[in-house]
N, C-alpha and C positions, 0 to 999 in steps of 0.2 A: 504494501499500500504505498510508502513510505516512497519508493521508486517513481510509482505513477503521480504522485501530487508534488514530488521535485521536480518531475518533468514539465508537467503541467503549470507551475510556477515558473519555470524558465521561459516556457512556449511564449506565455502571457507576457513575461517581461519582453521577451525578444519582440513581441507584435508591439508592444510602447515603442519601443527602441526605434522601432522601423518608422511608425506613424510621427514619431518626433523629427525623425530625419527628413519625412516626406514635408512636414511643416516647416521646418526651418528652412530647406531649400527650393520651397517653390519659389522665389523671385529669383532664382539663380538661372540665368541662361546659359553660362559658358564657365567653363574652369575659372577663367581670367577674374570673372565677379569675385571669386573668393579672395581674391590677391588685390583688388583695387582700392578697399579698404579697411580698416580694423576693423569694422564690423564684421567684413566677410570673412576677414580669417577668424575672428571670433565665432560665425559659424562651424568655420573648416576645423576648428580645432573642437568642437562639440560633435561634428560628424563623425569625426577621426575616431573620438571616444564611444561613442555608441557602436560602431562599427567593431572597435576593441569588444566590446561587452558582447556583441552577438558572437563575435567567433568564439571567445571563452565560454561563451554559454553552450554553446552547441559541443566545444569539448567536454563540457560537464556534463550534458546528456549523453553524451558516446560512454563515458566512463560510468555512468550511474545505470546507464541499461546498453549493452554494446551491440545489442539487436535492433534498438529502436529505430535508428537512422536506414538500418537496411530495409525496413520498410518502406521506405521512399527514396526508391533508390536513382530518379528522376532529377533530384535535389542534388548540386552540384557541394555536397558537405566538406570534402575536402579543400576546396576552395572557400568555402566559408569559415571554415577552422583557421585558415589561412589568412583570416582580414586583418587588417589592413594590406 
């Protein structure tokens, strides 16, 4: 039961991170938009932190239940774990 609860919690937090990234970057049209202003750099730093969180969370899911990620073979799990 703990495994399922832990995985569910991590997946919800991953979803929240993705929503945050999408919300914070909706005005970004090109990579230069991150670099033009200090606000853009601040947003870039936040996005990087969220991507790191997502990658590390997938690693925890994998170690919590090594078979879980295999249920979804179309997802690029190794690439996600390597973020950023």
